[in-house]
N, C-alpha and C positions, 0 to 999 in steps of 0.2 A: 504504607499506602502505595498502591500501584500507580505509576505515572507513565504515560506514553508521550514522548516528545517528538513531533514531526518537524521536518524541515525540507527545503528544496523546491517548494512550489514557486510559481512565478508566471511571467508573461513570455511567451515564445512564439515565433512565427511558425506557420505550418511547415512541416518537414524538419523542424528542429528537434532538440533533445532536452530532456530534464532528468535529473536523478533525485528521487525522493528518499529520505532517510527516516527511520523511526527507531528511537532508542527506548527500550522498556526498562524501568527500574522498580524496585520494591517487590519483585516477583520471587517468591521463595519456593515455589513448587514447580513441577515439570511443565514446560511449554509444549503443547501439542501441535500448535500451528500458529503461524503469523501471516497476516495477509493485508491486502489493500482493497478498499472499497471506494466507490466514488458516487457522488450524488450531484446531478445537474439540477438547475432550478426547475421546480415543478415535477420532478421525476423521483422515483424511489432510489434508495441506496442499493447499488449493485456490486457484486464481487468483481474485482478486476483480476486479481491474482492472489494465490496463497501458496505457502510452502509449509510442508509438515515437518515434524521432527526428524524424519528419516531422509529429508532432503527432496522429497517428491514435490514438484511444482505443478500447479494447476492454473490455467488461464481462461479468461472469458474469450470466446471466439473472436470478438471484435479487436482484441489486442494481441492475439497470437502472432508470433513472428516480429512484433515491434517492441513489446515490453519484455523485460526479464526481471524476475524476482530472485533475490538471493539473501541468504542469512549466513555469512561466513563465520566459521569458528564458534558457532553457537554462543555468541556474546550478547544475546538478547537484543540484537539489532537486525532490522530488516531493511533492505533497499529495494527500490523499484526503478530500474533504468528504463526510461521511456524514449524511444527513438521514432522517427518518422511520425511525429505528432500531427494530428488532424484537428480541425476546429471542433469536431464532435467529441474530442477527448476533454474538452473544457468542462470542469466540474470541481467540486471540493473533494479532495482525496483524504480518506480516513484510514488510519492504521488500526488493525484489530489483532489482538493476541488472545488465543484460546489456551487455557491451562487445564490441568487435571482437576482443578476445583471450580473453574468457571467455564462451562461449555459454551456459553453465549459469547464470552470474550470481553475484554476491556477495549475501550475506544480512545483514540487520540482526539485532539481538538480539531483536527482537519487542517489541510493546507490547500490553498486555491491554486489551481492550474488553469491558465487561460491561453488558448492557442488561437492566434489571429490568422485570418486567411489572406 
């Protein structure tokens, strides 16, 4: 059974930093990409950043230059380093893992990030 366990969310002041982690277990096929999405109250879930199996990273325009996604050593773990946080970054952040068998991807339970002004 595939499980994604997220951690690292919390409350931080504007300008501060947080690091999110997502550890995937139970995946026995190739991982094509790992990513982070976020969903604010009343809004749709949007892509924040993703990293493909060849190490290519993609970012939403709103976080470019502030957030960094990484997946070192291909250990089924993905990190999201978030710097210079803004109140508009407040949302529930979800980890997503796309595999060769599941193109939609598996989802984590979500971790709350709250940035106070």
